[in-house]
N, CA, C and O atoms as a Maestro MAE file, in Angstrom:
{
 s_m_m2io_version
 :::
 2.0.0
}

f_m_ct {
 s_m_title
 :::
 protein
 m_atom[352] {
  # First column is atom index #
  i_m_mmod_type
  r_m_x_coord
  r_m_y_coord
  r_m_z_coord
  i_m_residue_number
  s_m_chain_name
  s_m_pdb_residue_name
  s_m_pdb_atom_name
  i_m_atomic_number
  :::
  1 25 159.006 2.018 208.467 1 A "MET " " N  " 7
  2 3 158.004 2.475 209.580 1 A "MET " " CA " 6
  3 2 159.083 2.285 210.693 1 A "MET " " C  " 6
  4 15 160.050 1.558 210.923 1 A "MET " " O  " 8
  5 25 158.190 3.650 211.442 2 A "LEU " " N  " 7
  6 3 159.261 3.235 212.930 2 A "LEU " " CA " 6
  7 2 158.819 2.759 213.516 2 A "LEU " " C  " 6
  8 15 157.700 2.338 213.221 2 A "LEU " " O  " 8
  9 25 159.505 2.442 215.005 3 A "ASN " " N  " 7
  10 3 159.076 1.418 215.733 3 A "ASN " " CA " 6
  11 2 159.630 2.067 217.131 3 A "ASN " " C  " 6
  12 15 160.798 2.420 217.298 3 A "ASN " " O  " 8
  13 25 158.611 2.158 218.080 4 A "ILE " " N  " 7
  14 3 158.649 2.665 219.385 4 A "ILE " " CA " 6
  15 2 157.877 2.245 220.319 4 A "ILE " " C  " 6
  16 15 156.648 2.323 220.340 4 A "ILE " " O  " 8
  17 25 158.794 1.646 221.363 5 A "LYS " " N  " 7
  18 3 158.243 0.792 222.230 5 A "LYS " " CA " 6
  19 2 158.239 1.647 223.704 5 A "LYS " " C  " 6
  20 15 159.239 2.328 223.933 5 A "LYS " " O  " 8
  21 25 157.495 1.636 224.386 6 A "ILE " " N  " 7
  22 3 157.570 2.258 225.737 6 A "ILE " " CA " 6
  23 2 157.702 1.265 226.747 6 A "ILE " " C  " 6
  24 15 156.669 0.598 226.801 6 A "ILE " " O  " 8
  25 25 158.546 0.907 227.554 7 A "LEU " " N  " 7
  26 3 158.566 0.196 228.879 7 A "LEU " " CA " 6
  27 2 158.504 0.444 229.970 7 A "LEU " " C  " 6
  28 15 159.158 1.403 230.380 7 A "LEU " " O  " 8
  29 25 157.675 -0.340 230.891 8 A "GLY " " N  " 7
  30 3 157.102 0.000 231.754 8 A "GLY " " CA " 6
  31 2 156.238 -0.320 232.173 8 A "GLY " " C  " 6
  32 15 155.341 -0.611 231.381 8 A "GLY " " O  " 8
  33 25 155.954 -0.472 233.701 9 A "SER " " N  " 7
  34 3 154.625 -1.375 234.042 9 A "SER " " CA " 6
  35 2 153.030 -1.195 234.124 9 A "SER " " C  " 6
  36 15 152.180 -1.772 234.801 9 A "SER " " O  " 8
  37 25 152.931 0.207 232.818 10 A "GLY " " N  " 7
  38 3 151.683 0.624 233.087 10 A "GLY " " CA " 6
  39 2 151.156 1.859 234.136 10 A "GLY " " C  " 6
  40 15 150.041 2.059 234.616 10 A "GLY " " O  " 8
  41 25 152.235 2.482 234.261 11 A "CYS " " N  " 7
  42 3 151.845 3.650 235.459 11 A "CYS " " CA " 6
  43 2 151.828 4.999 234.856 11 A "CYS " " C  " 6
  44 15 152.148 5.277 233.700 11 A "CYS " " O  " 8
  45 25 151.391 5.852 235.835 12 A "ALA " " N  " 7
  46 3 151.121 7.112 234.917 12 A "ALA " " CA " 6
  47 2 151.937 7.686 234.090 12 A "ALA " " C  " 6
  48 15 151.635 8.104 232.973 12 A "ALA " " O  " 8
  49 25 153.171 7.735 234.685 13 A "ASN " " N  " 7
  50 3 154.502 7.928 233.854 13 A "ASN " " CA " 6
  51 2 154.663 7.272 232.516 13 A "ASN " " C  " 6
  52 15 155.262 7.809 231.585 13 A "ASN " " O  " 8
  53 25 154.082 6.044 232.455 14 A "CYS " " N  " 7
  54 3 154.182 5.341 231.061 14 A "CYS " " CA " 6
  55 2 153.302 5.738 230.293 14 A "CYS " " C  " 6
  56 15 153.487 5.752 229.076 14 A "CYS " " O  " 8
  57 25 152.084 6.168 230.903 15 A "LYS " " N  " 7
  58 3 151.164 6.913 229.955 15 A "LYS " " CA " 6
  59 2 151.455 8.106 229.370 15 A "LYS " " C  " 6
  60 15 151.284 8.460 228.203 15 A "LYS " " O  " 8
  61 25 152.040 8.851 230.556 16 A "LYS " " N  " 7
  62 3 152.648 10.037 229.964 16 A "LYS " " CA " 6
  63 2 153.873 10.006 228.799 16 A "LYS " " C  " 6
  64 15 153.800 10.766 227.834 16 A "LYS " " O  " 8
  65 25 154.872 9.179 228.941 17 A "LEU " " N  " 7
  66 3 155.560 9.108 228.129 17 A "LEU " " CA " 6
  67 2 154.429 8.260 226.831 17 A "LEU " " C  " 6
  68 15 154.031 9.099 226.023 17 A "LEU " " O  " 8
  69 25 154.183 7.598 226.695 18 A "GLU " " N  " 7
  70 3 153.419 7.297 225.571 18 A "GLU " " CA " 6
  71 2 152.642 8.277 224.753 18 A "GLU " " C  " 6
  72 15 152.547 8.377 223.529 18 A "GLU " " O  " 8
  73 25 152.118 8.964 225.703 19 A "ALA " " N  " 7
  74 3 151.213 10.424 224.987 19 A "ALA " " CA " 6
  75 2 152.353 11.607 224.200 19 A "ALA " " C  " 6
  76 15 152.228 12.344 223.221 19 A "ALA " " O  " 8
  77 25 153.403 11.369 225.108 20 A "ALA " " N  " 7
  78 3 154.312 12.434 224.229 20 A "ALA " " CA " 6
  79 2 154.825 11.730 223.303 20 A "ALA " " C  " 6
  80 15 154.478 12.192 222.217 20 A "ALA " " O  " 8
  81 25 155.575 10.709 223.183 21 A "ALA " " N  " 7
  82 3 155.603 9.797 222.385 21 A "ALA " " CA " 6
  83 2 154.674 10.018 220.851 21 A "ALA " " C  " 6
  84 15 155.042 10.469 219.766 21 A "ALA " " O  " 8
  85 25 153.418 9.518 221.284 22 A "ARG " " N  " 7
  86 3 152.697 9.926 220.206 22 A "ARG " " CA " 6
  87 2 152.416 11.095 219.431 22 A "ARG " " C  " 6
  88 15 152.214 11.146 218.218 22 A "ARG " " O  " 8
  89 25 152.426 12.158 220.381 23 A "GLN " " N  " 7
  90 3 152.412 13.319 219.622 23 A "GLN " " CA " 6
  91 2 153.751 13.684 219.071 23 A "GLN " " C  " 6
  92 15 153.816 14.504 218.154 23 A "GLN " " O  " 8
  93 25 154.695 13.198 219.508 24 A "ALA " " N  " 7
  94 3 155.826 13.874 218.706 24 A "ALA " " CA " 6
  95 2 155.615 13.112 217.235 24 A "ALA " " C  " 6
  96 15 155.638 13.704 216.156 24 A "ALA " " O  " 8
  97 25 155.427 11.838 217.393 25 A "ALA " " N  " 7
  98 3 155.309 11.313 215.860 25 A "ALA " " CA " 6
  99 2 154.255 12.042 214.912 25 A "ALA " " C  " 6
  100 15 154.388 12.340 213.725 25 A "ALA " " O  " 8
  101 25 153.174 12.248 215.761 26 A "GLN " " N  " 7
  102 3 151.801 13.183 214.743 26 A "GLN " " CA " 6
  103 2 152.411 14.510 214.302 26 A "GLN " " C  " 6
  104 15 152.182 15.040 213.214 26 A "GLN " " O  " 8
  105 25 153.272 15.032 215.328 27 A "ASN " " N  " 7
  106 3 153.783 16.579 214.771 27 A "ASN " " CA " 6
  107 2 154.783 16.569 213.580 27 A "ASN " " C  " 6
  108 15 154.792 17.396 212.668 27 A "ASN " " O  " 8
  109 25 155.683 15.439 213.733 28 A "LEU " " N  " 7
  110 3 156.509 15.377 212.284 28 A "LEU " " CA " 6
  111 2 155.630 14.550 211.352 28 A "LEU " " C  " 6
  112 15 156.195 14.180 210.322 28 A "LEU " " O  " 8
  113 25 154.302 14.173 211.520 29 A "ASN " " N  " 7
  114 3 153.565 13.302 210.487 29 A "ASN " " CA " 6
  115 2 154.248 12.155 209.970 29 A "ASN " " C  " 6
  116 15 154.264 11.772 208.800 29 A "ASN " " O  " 8
  117 25 154.920 11.549 211.161 30 A "ILE " " N  " 7
  118 3 155.594 10.262 210.905 30 A "ILE " " CA " 6
  119 2 154.728 9.125 211.266 30 A "ILE " " C  " 6
  120 15 154.177 9.160 212.366 30 A "ILE " " O  " 8
  121 25 154.467 7.748 210.186 31 A "GLN " " N  " 7
  122 3 153.815 6.726 211.160 31 A "GLN " " CA " 6
  123 2 154.431 6.174 211.459 31 A "GLN " " C  " 6
  124 15 155.395 5.909 210.742 31 A "GLN " " O  " 8
  125 25 154.250 5.445 213.134 32 A "ALA " " N  " 7
  126 3 155.111 4.734 213.627 32 A "ALA " " CA " 6
  127 2 154.027 3.643 214.558 32 A "ALA " " C  " 6
  128 15 152.941 3.815 215.111 32 A "ALA " " O  " 8
  129 25 155.013 2.386 214.387 33 A "GLU " " N  " 7
  130 3 154.169 1.253 215.271 33 A "GLU " " CA " 6
  131 2 154.918 1.625 216.504 33 A "GLU " " C  " 6
  132 15 156.106 1.932 216.602 33 A "GLU " " O  " 8
  133 25 153.638 1.505 217.797 34 A "PHE " " N  " 7
  134 3 153.954 1.174 218.779 34 A "PHE " " CA " 6
  135 2 153.526 0.303 219.416 34 A "PHE " " C  " 6
  136 15 152.454 -0.270 219.222 34 A "PHE " " O  " 8
  137 25 154.496 0.040 220.464 35 A "GLU " " N  " 7
  138 3 154.276 -1.502 221.542 35 A "GLU " " CA " 6
  139 2 154.479 -0.920 222.889 35 A "GLU " " C  " 6
  140 15 155.443 -0.168 223.029 35 A "GLU " " O  " 8
  141 25 154.024 -1.062 223.484 36 A "LYS " " N  " 7
  142 3 153.776 -1.600 225.282 36 A "LYS " " CA " 6
  143 2 154.982 -2.265 225.884 36 A "LYS " " C  " 6
  144 15 154.724 -3.021 224.948 36 A "LYS " " O  " 8
  145 25 155.528 -2.516 226.201 37 A "ILE " " N  " 7
  146 3 156.321 -3.529 227.212 37 A "ILE " " CA " 6
  147 2 156.247 -3.601 228.697 37 A "ILE " " C  " 6
  148 15 157.041 -2.988 229.411 37 A "ILE " " O  " 8
  149 25 155.024 -4.563 229.287 38 A "THR " " N  " 7
  150 3 155.217 -4.447 230.692 38 A "THR " " CA " 6
  151 2 155.974 -5.589 231.161 38 A "THR " " C  " 6
  152 15 156.364 -5.465 232.322 38 A "THR " " O  " 8
  153 25 156.292 -6.678 230.572 39 A "ASP " " N  " 7
  154 3 156.943 -7.856 231.134 39 A "ASP " " CA " 6
  155 2 158.453 -7.683 231.660 39 A "ASP " " C  " 6
  156 15 159.373 -7.466 230.871 39 A "ASP " " O  " 8
  157 25 158.601 -7.768 232.738 40 A "MET " " N  " 7
  158 3 159.958 -7.644 232.984 40 A "MET " " CA " 6
  159 2 160.913 -8.127 232.574 40 A "MET " " C  " 6
  160 15 161.952 -7.550 232.893 40 A "MET " " O  " 8
  161 25 161.024 -9.211 231.812 41 A "GLY " " N  " 7
  162 3 161.979 -10.390 231.529 41 A "GLY " " CA " 6
  163 2 162.597 -9.373 230.173 41 A "GLY " " C  " 6
  164 15 163.754 -9.020 229.945 41 A "GLY " " O  " 8
  165 25 160.800 -8.971 229.108 42 A "LYS " " N  " 7
  166 3 161.473 -8.389 228.053 42 A "LYS " " CA " 6
  167 2 162.277 -7.125 228.287 42 A "LYS " " C  " 6
  168 15 163.235 -6.887 227.551 42 A "LYS " " O  " 8
  169 25 161.914 -6.228 229.356 43 A "MET " " N  " 7
  170 3 162.164 -5.322 229.621 43 A "MET " " CA " 6
  171 2 163.656 -5.163 229.559 43 A "MET " " C  " 6
  172 15 164.379 -4.595 228.741 43 A "MET " " O  " 8
  173 25 163.961 -5.977 230.906 44 A "MET " " N  " 7
  174 3 165.718 -6.311 230.864 44 A "MET " " CA " 6
  175 2 166.424 -6.258 229.803 44 A "MET " " C  " 6
  176 15 167.508 -5.683 229.701 44 A "MET " " O  " 8
  177 25 165.575 -7.137 228.556 45 A "THR " " N  " 7
  178 3 166.846 -7.094 227.582 45 A "THR " " CA " 6
  179 2 167.272 -6.177 226.587 45 A "THR " " C  " 6
  180 15 167.830 -6.381 225.509 45 A "THR " " O  " 8
  181 25 166.668 -4.446 227.507 46 A "TYR " " N  " 7
  182 3 166.947 -3.774 227.012 46 A "TYR " " CA " 6
  183 2 168.110 -2.765 228.126 46 A "TYR " " C  " 6
  184 15 168.458 -1.588 228.021 46 A "TYR " " O  " 8
  185 25 168.371 -3.520 228.865 47 A "ASP " " N  " 7
  186 3 169.387 -2.629 230.020 47 A "ASP " " CA " 6
  187 2 169.118 -1.509 230.222 47 A "ASP " " C  " 6
  188 15 169.802 -0.550 229.864 47 A "ASP " " O  " 8
  189 25 168.091 -1.465 230.820 48 A "ILE " " N  " 7
  190 3 167.738 -0.160 231.601 48 A "ILE " " CA " 6
  191 2 167.424 -0.260 232.883 48 A "ILE " " C  " 6
  192 15 166.574 -1.078 233.235 48 A "ILE " " O  " 8
  193 25 168.059 0.555 233.782 49 A "LEU " " N  " 7
  194 3 167.649 0.367 235.225 49 A "LEU " " CA " 6
  195 2 166.461 0.922 235.508 49 A "LEU " " C  " 6
  196 15 165.842 0.363 236.414 49 A "LEU " " O  " 8
  197 25 165.872 2.011 234.922 50 A "SER " " N  " 7
  198 3 164.442 2.266 235.520 50 A "SER " " CA " 6
  199 2 163.499 2.933 234.344 50 A "SER " " C  " 6
  200 15 164.000 3.345 233.297 50 A "SER " " O  " 8
  201 25 161.897 3.010 234.650 51 A "THR " " N  " 7
  202 3 161.291 3.133 233.823 51 A "THR " " CA " 6
  203 2 160.491 4.378 234.053 51 A "THR " " C  " 6
  204 15 160.689 4.839 235.177 51 A "THR " " O  " 8
  205 25 159.577 5.112 233.262 52 A "PRO " " N  " 7
  206 3 159.643 4.060 231.916 52 A "PRO " " CA " 6
  207 2 160.639 4.381 231.196 52 A "PRO " " C  " 6
  208 15 161.389 5.261 231.618 52 A "PRO " " O  " 8
  209 25 160.852 3.865 230.159 53 A "ALA " " N  " 7
  210 3 161.787 3.989 228.915 53 A "ALA " " CA " 6
  211 2 161.139 3.950 227.934 53 A "ALA " " C  " 6
  212 15 160.031 3.414 227.892 53 A "ALA " " O  " 8
  213 25 161.710 4.516 226.944 54 A "LEU " " N  " 7
  214 3 161.437 4.832 225.720 54 A "LEU " " CA " 6
  215 2 162.827 4.110 224.508 54 A "LEU " " C  " 6
  216 15 164.038 4.324 224.565 54 A "LEU " " O  " 8
  217 25 162.078 3.269 223.538 55 A "VAL " " N  " 7
  218 3 163.195 2.385 222.487 55 A "VAL " " CA " 6
  219 2 162.376 2.736 221.529 55 A "VAL " " C  " 6
  220 15 161.173 2.493 221.434 55 A "VAL " " O  " 8
  221 25 163.548 3.727 220.323 56 A "ILE " " N  " 7
  222 3 163.152 3.905 219.194 56 A "ILE " " CA " 6
  223 2 163.894 3.014 217.875 56 A "ILE " " C  " 6
  224 15 165.024 3.386 217.562 56 A "ILE " " O  " 8
  225 25 163.406 2.087 217.258 57 A "ASN " " N  " 7
  226 3 163.989 1.399 216.431 57 A "ASN " " CA " 6
  227 2 165.164 0.478 216.843 57 A "ASN " " C  " 6
  228 15 166.154 0.126 216.203 57 A "ASN " " O  " 8
  229 25 164.622 0.100 218.523 58 A "GLU " " N  " 7
  230 3 165.761 -1.123 218.923 58 A "GLU " " CA " 6
  231 2 166.654 0.131 219.859 58 A "GLU " " C  " 6
  232 15 167.213 -0.443 220.794 58 A "GLU " " O  " 8
  233 25 166.813 0.963 219.869 59 A "LYS " " N  " 7
  234 3 167.669 1.969 220.134 59 A "LYS " " CA " 6
  235 2 167.277 2.761 221.967 59 A "LYS " " C  " 6
  236 15 166.717 3.856 221.911 59 A "LYS " " O  " 8
  237 25 167.455 2.424 222.835 60 A "VAL " " N  " 7
  238 3 167.032 2.887 224.275 60 A "VAL " " CA " 6
  239 2 167.518 4.300 224.169 60 A "VAL " " C  " 6
  240 15 168.701 4.633 224.094 60 A "VAL " " O  " 8
  241 25 166.532 5.053 224.171 61 A "VAL " " N  " 7
  242 3 166.989 6.609 224.120 61 A "VAL " " CA " 6
  243 2 166.543 7.656 225.378 61 A "VAL " " C  " 6
  244 15 166.848 8.848 225.430 61 A "VAL " " O  " 8
  245 25 165.917 7.072 226.160 62 A "SER " " N  " 7
  246 3 165.409 7.432 227.221 62 A "SER " " CA " 6
  247 2 165.121 6.651 228.452 62 A "SER " " C  " 6
  248 15 164.132 5.943 228.261 62 A "SER " " O  " 8
  249 25 165.600 6.522 229.601 63 A "SER " " N  " 7
  250 3 164.891 5.747 230.917 63 A "SER " " CA " 6
  251 2 165.021 6.588 231.926 63 A "SER " " C  " 6
  252 15 165.878 7.470 231.980 63 A "SER " " O  " 8
  253 25 164.022 6.315 232.932 64 A "GLY " " N  " 7
  254 3 163.635 6.790 234.241 64 A "GLY " " CA " 6
  255 2 163.059 8.266 234.283 64 A "GLY " " C  " 6
  256 15 162.933 8.852 235.358 64 A "GLY " " O  " 8
  257 25 162.623 8.994 232.762 65 A "LYS " " N  " 7
  258 3 162.435 10.161 233.124 65 A "LYS " " CA " 6
  259 2 161.406 10.045 231.817 65 A "LYS " " C  " 6
  260 15 161.221 9.170 230.972 65 A "LYS " " O  " 8
  261 25 160.902 11.195 232.035 66 A "ILE " " N  " 7
  262 3 159.647 11.620 230.842 66 A "ILE " " CA " 6
  263 2 160.068 12.690 230.200 66 A "ILE " " C  " 6
  264 15 159.952 13.820 230.673 66 A "ILE " " O  " 8
  265 25 160.752 12.365 228.734 67 A "PRO " " N  " 7
  266 3 161.397 13.517 227.959 67 A "PRO " " CA " 6
  267 2 160.375 14.604 227.432 67 A "PRO " " C  " 6
  268 15 159.206 14.346 227.717 67 A "PRO " " O  " 8
  269 25 160.557 15.607 226.819 68 A "THR " " N  " 7
  270 3 159.637 16.555 226.239 68 A "THR " " CA " 6
  271 2 159.562 15.696 224.973 68 A "THR " " C  " 6
  272 15 160.160 14.687 224.600 68 A "THR " " O  " 8
  273 25 158.246 16.765 224.256 69 A "VAL " " N  " 7
  274 3 157.748 15.917 222.800 69 A "VAL " " CA " 6
  275 2 158.920 16.645 222.323 69 A "VAL " " C  " 6
  276 15 159.628 15.784 221.800 69 A "VAL " " O  " 8
  277 25 159.490 17.768 222.230 70 A "ALA " " N  " 7
  278 3 160.605 18.203 221.241 70 A "ALA " " CA " 6
  279 2 161.669 17.285 221.359 70 A "ALA " " C  " 6
  280 15 161.922 16.625 220.352 70 A "ALA " " O  " 8
  281 25 162.449 17.074 222.526 71 A "ASP " " N  " 7
  282 3 163.156 15.872 222.689 71 A "ASP " " CA " 6
  283 2 162.798 14.841 221.929 71 A "ASP " " C  " 6
  284 15 163.562 14.720 220.971 71 A "ASP " " O  " 8
  285 25 161.909 14.011 221.967 72 A "ILE " " N  " 7
  286 3 161.352 12.869 220.998 72 A "ILE " " CA " 6
  287 2 161.256 13.040 219.427 72 A "ILE " " C  " 6
  288 15 161.488 12.338 218.442 72 A "ILE " " O  " 8
  289 25 160.861 14.140 219.646 73 A "GLN " " N  " 7
  290 3 160.983 14.665 218.243 73 A "GLN " " CA " 6
  291 2 162.232 14.588 217.269 73 A "GLN " " C  " 6
  292 15 162.434 14.040 216.185 73 A "GLN " " O  " 8
  293 25 163.010 15.405 218.159 74 A "GLY " " N  " 7
  294 3 164.831 15.334 217.682 74 A "GLY " " CA " 6
  295 2 165.278 13.586 217.498 74 A "GLY " " C  " 6
  296 15 166.166 13.186 216.745 74 A "GLY " " O  " 8
  297 25 164.677 12.980 218.118 75 A "TRP " " N  " 7
  298 3 165.008 11.025 218.326 75 A "TRP " " CA " 6
  299 2 164.576 10.713 217.454 75 A "TRP " " C  " 6
  300 15 165.270 9.969 216.761 75 A "TRP " " O  " 8
  301 25 163.208 11.072 216.957 76 A "ILE " " N  " 7
  302 3 162.416 10.316 215.917 76 A "ILE " " CA " 6
  303 2 163.197 10.556 214.431 76 A "ILE " " C  " 6
  304 15 163.618 9.693 213.661 76 A "ILE " " O  " 8
  305 25 163.240 11.988 214.303 77 A "SER " " N  " 7
  306 3 164.224 12.755 213.201 77 A "SER " " CA " 6
  307 2 165.668 12.063 212.879 77 A "SER " " C  " 6
  308 15 165.891 11.949 211.673 77 A "SER " " O  " 8
  309 25 166.550 11.645 213.643 78 A "THR " " N  " 7
  310 3 167.379 11.346 213.665 78 A "THR " " CA " 6
  311 2 167.445 9.922 213.560 78 A "THR " " C  " 6
  312 15 168.551 9.584 213.139 78 A "THR " " O  " 8
  313 25 166.371 8.569 213.871 79 A "ALA " " N  " 7
  314 3 166.342 7.780 213.761 79 A "ALA " " CA " 6
  315 2 166.031 6.683 212.260 79 A "ALA " " C  " 6
  316 15 166.218 5.484 212.049 79 A "ALA " " O  " 8
  317 25 165.574 7.620 211.586 80 A "GLY " " N  " 7
  318 3 164.969 7.292 210.315 80 A "GLY " " CA " 6
  319 2 163.972 5.829 210.339 80 A "GLY " " C  " 6
  320 15 163.814 5.285 211.431 80 A "GLY " " O  " 8
  321 25 163.465 5.365 209.383 81 A "PRO " " N  " 7
  322 3 162.669 4.142 209.556 81 A "PRO " " CA " 6
  323 2 163.521 3.295 209.721 81 A "PRO " " C  " 6
  324 15 164.689 3.338 209.334 81 A "PRO " " O  " 8
  325 25 162.749 2.087 210.577 82 A "ALA " " N  " 7
  326 3 163.107 0.966 211.059 82 A "ALA " " CA " 6
  327 2 164.053 0.238 209.613 82 A "ALA " " C  " 6
  328 15 163.864 0.326 208.400 82 A "ALA " " O  " 8
  329 25 164.958 -0.379 210.322 83 A "ASN " " N  " 7
  330 3 165.585 -1.458 208.891 83 A "ASN " " CA " 6
  331 2 165.407 -2.606 209.359 83 A "ASN " " C  " 6
  332 15 165.758 -2.958 210.485 83 A "ASN " " O  " 8
  333 25 164.630 -3.557 208.219 84 A "SER " " N  " 7
  334 3 163.844 -4.500 208.600 84 A "SER " " CA " 6
  335 2 164.687 -5.621 208.146 84 A "SER " " C  " 6
  336 15 164.151 -6.727 208.077 84 A "SER " " O  " 8
  337 25 166.137 -5.475 207.774 85 A "SER " " N  " 7
  338 3 167.041 -6.451 206.911 85 A "SER " " CA " 6
  339 2 168.151 -6.502 208.103 85 A "SER " " C  " 6
  340 15 169.166 -7.198 208.089 85 A "SER " " O  " 8
  341 25 167.640 -5.398 209.392 86 A "THR " " N  " 7
  342 3 168.836 -5.586 210.457 86 A "THR " " CA " 6
  343 2 168.735 -7.002 211.602 86 A "THR " " C  " 6
  344 15 167.619 -7.177 212.090 86 A "THR " " O  " 8
  345 25 169.727 -7.874 211.976 87 A "CYS " " N  " 7
  346 3 169.472 -8.747 212.636 87 A "CYS " " CA " 6
  347 2 169.302 -8.627 213.948 87 A "CYS " " C  " 6
  348 15 170.065 -7.729 214.304 87 A "CYS " " O  " 8
  349 25 168.685 -9.065 214.910 88 A "THR " " N  " 7
  350 3 168.541 -8.228 216.201 88 A "THR " " CA " 6
  351 2 168.797 -9.940 217.033 88 A "THR " " C  " 6
  352 15 168.798 -10.037 218.260 88 A "THR " " O  " 8
  :::
 }
 m_bond[351] {
  # First column is bond index #
  i_m_from
  i_m_to
  i_m_order
  :::
  1 1 2 1
  2 2 3 1
  3 3 4 2
  4 3 5 1
  5 5 6 1
  6 6 7 1
  7 7 8 2
  8 7 9 1
  9 9 10 1
  10 10 11 1
  11 11 12 2
  12 11 13 1
  13 13 14 1
  14 14 15 1
  15 15 16 2
  16 15 17 1
  17 17 18 1
  18 18 19 1
  19 19 20 2
  20 19 21 1
  21 21 22 1
  22 22 23 1
  23 23 24 2
  24 23 25 1
  25 25 26 1
  26 26 27 1
  27 27 28 2
  28 27 29 1
  29 29 30 1
  30 30 31 1
  31 31 32 2
  32 31 33 1
  33 33 34 1
  34 34 35 1
  35 35 36 2
  36 35 37 1
  37 37 38 1
  38 38 39 1
  39 39 40 2
  40 39 41 1
  41 41 42 1
  42 42 43 1
  43 43 44 2
  44 43 45 1
  45 45 46 1
  46 46 47 1
  47 47 48 2
  48 47 49 1
  49 49 50 1
  50 50 51 1
  51 51 52 2
  52 51 53 1
  53 53 54 1
  54 54 55 1
  55 55 56 2
  56 55 57 1
  57 57 58 1
  58 58 59 1
  59 59 60 2
  60 59 61 1
  61 61 62 1
  62 62 63 1
  63 63 64 2
  64 63 65 1
  65 65 66 1
  66 66 67 1
  67 67 68 2
  68 67 69 1
  69 69 70 1
  70 70 71 1
  71 71 72 2
  72 71 73 1
  73 73 74 1
  74 74 75 1
  75 75 76 2
  76 75 77 1
  77 77 78 1
  78 78 79 1
  79 79 80 2
  80 79 81 1
  81 81 82 1
  82 82 83 1
  83 83 84 2
  84 83 85 1
  85 85 86 1
  86 86 87 1
  87 87 88 2
  88 87 89 1
  89 89 90 1
  90 90 91 1
  91 91 92 2
  92 91 93 1
  93 93 94 1
  94 94 95 1
  95 95 96 2
  96 95 97 1
  97 97 98 1
  98 98 99 1
  99 99 100 2
  100 99 101 1
  101 101 102 1
  102 102 103 1
  103 103 104 2
  104 103 105 1
  105 105 106 1
  106 106 107 1
  107 107 108 2
  108 107 109 1
  109 109 110 1
  110 110 111 1
  111 111 112 2
  112 111 113 1
  113 113 114 1
  114 114 115 1
  115 115 116 2
  116 115 117 1
  117 117 118 1
  118 118 119 1
  119 119 120 2
  120 119 121 1
  121 121 122 1
  122 122 123 1
  123 123 124 2
  124 123 125 1
  125 125 126 1
  126 126 127 1
  127 127 128 2
  128 127 129 1
  129 129 130 1
  130 130 131 1
  131 131 132 2
  132 131 133 1
  133 133 134 1
  134 134 135 1
  135 135 136 2
  136 135 137 1
  137 137 138 1
  138 138 139 1
  139 139 140 2
  140 139 141 1
  141 141 142 1
  142 142 143 1
  143 143 144 2
  144 143 145 1
  145 145 146 1
  146 146 147 1
  147 147 148 2
  148 147 149 1
  149 149 150 1
  150 150 151 1
  151 151 152 2
  152 151 153 1
  153 153 154 1
  154 154 155 1
  155 155 156 2
  156 155 157 1
  157 157 158 1
  158 158 159 1
  159 159 160 2
  160 159 161 1
  161 161 162 1
  162 162 163 1
  163 163 164 2
  164 163 165 1
  165 165 166 1
  166 166 167 1
  167 167 168 2
  168 167 169 1
  169 169 170 1
  170 170 171 1
  171 171 172 2
  172 171 173 1
  173 173 174 1
  174 174 175 1
  175 175 176 2
  176 175 177 1
  177 177 178 1
  178 178 179 1
  179 179 180 2
  180 179 181 1
  181 181 182 1
  182 182 183 1
  183 183 184 2
  184 183 185 1
  185 185 186 1
  186 186 187 1
  187 187 188 2
  188 187 189 1
  189 189 190 1
  190 190 191 1
  191 191 192 2
  192 191 193 1
  193 193 194 1
  194 194 195 1
  195 195 196 2
  196 195 197 1
  197 197 198 1
  198 198 199 1
  199 199 200 2
  200 199 201 1
  201 201 202 1
  202 202 203 1
  203 203 204 2
  204 203 205 1
  205 205 206 1
  206 206 207 1
  207 207 208 2
  208 207 209 1
  209 209 210 1
  210 210 211 1
  211 211 212 2
  212 211 213 1
  213 213 214 1
  214 214 215 1
  215 215 216 2
  216 215 217 1
  217 217 218 1
  218 218 219 1
  219 219 220 2
  220 219 221 1
  221 221 222 1
  222 222 223 1
  223 223 224 2
  224 223 225 1
  225 225 226 1
  226 226 227 1
  227 227 228 2
  228 227 229 1
  229 229 230 1
  230 230 231 1
  231 231 232 2
  232 231 233 1
  233 233 234 1
  234 234 235 1
  235 235 236 2
  236 235 237 1
  237 237 238 1
  238 238 239 1
  239 239 240 2
  240 239 241 1
  241 241 242 1
  242 242 243 1
  243 243 244 2
  244 243 245 1
  245 245 246 1
  246 246 247 1
  247 247 248 2
  248 247 249 1
  249 249 250 1
  250 250 251 1
  251 251 252 2
  252 251 253 1
  253 253 254 1
  254 254 255 1
  255 255 256 2
  256 255 257 1
  257 257 258 1
  258 258 259 1
  259 259 260 2
  260 259 261 1
  261 261 262 1
  262 262 263 1
  263 263 264 2
  264 263 265 1
  265 265 266 1
  266 266 267 1
  267 267 268 2
  268 267 269 1
  269 269 270 1
  270 270 271 1
  271 271 272 2
  272 271 273 1
  273 273 274 1
  274 274 275 1
  275 275 276 2
  276 275 277 1
  277 277 278 1
  278 278 279 1
  279 279 280 2
  280 279 281 1
  281 281 282 1
  282 282 283 1
  283 283 284 2
  284 283 285 1
  285 285 286 1
  286 286 287 1
  287 287 288 2
  288 287 289 1
  289 289 290 1
  290 290 291 1
  291 291 292 2
  292 291 293 1
  293 293 294 1
  294 294 295 1
  295 295 296 2
  296 295 297 1
  297 297 298 1
  298 298 299 1
  299 299 300 2
  300 299 301 1
  301 301 302 1
  302 302 303 1
  303 303 304 2
  304 303 305 1
  305 305 306 1
  306 306 307 1
  307 307 308 2
  308 307 309 1
  309 309 310 1
  310 310 311 1
  311 311 312 2
  312 311 313 1
  313 313 314 1
  314 314 315 1
  315 315 316 2
  316 315 317 1
  317 317 318 1
  318 318 319 1
  319 319 320 2
  320 319 321 1
  321 321 322 1
  322 322 323 1
  323 323 324 2
  324 323 325 1
  325 325 326 1
  326 326 327 1
  327 327 328 2
  328 327 329 1
  329 329 330 1
  330 330 331 1
  331 331 332 2
  332 331 333 1
  333 333 334 1
  334 334 335 1
  335 335 336 2
  336 335 337 1
  337 337 338 1
  338 338 339 1
  339 339 340 2
  340 339 341 1
  341 341 342 1
  342 342 343 1
  343 343 344 2
  344 343 345 1
  345 345 346 1
  346 346 347 1
  347 347 348 2
  348 347 349 1
  349 349 350 1
  350 350 351 1
  351 351 352 2
  :::
 }
}
């Protein structure tokens, strides 16, 4: 299953990013686990400079902007399912 994380304070842009990511997954008929990360300490582990940020399968694909649904669909398509055997 795909793992998608939204990093941010919960602001309006964070909510827009989450909605776009959910729409992208739905458009592709892909099941994904969504997680909102609002804790600053956890956000810093992803080495982002601004929020909102989008993480797909532990890879930061966007930060500081709201990408289009089409962009997110492209990232989801290339990400593939989460590899549960990978250690992080």
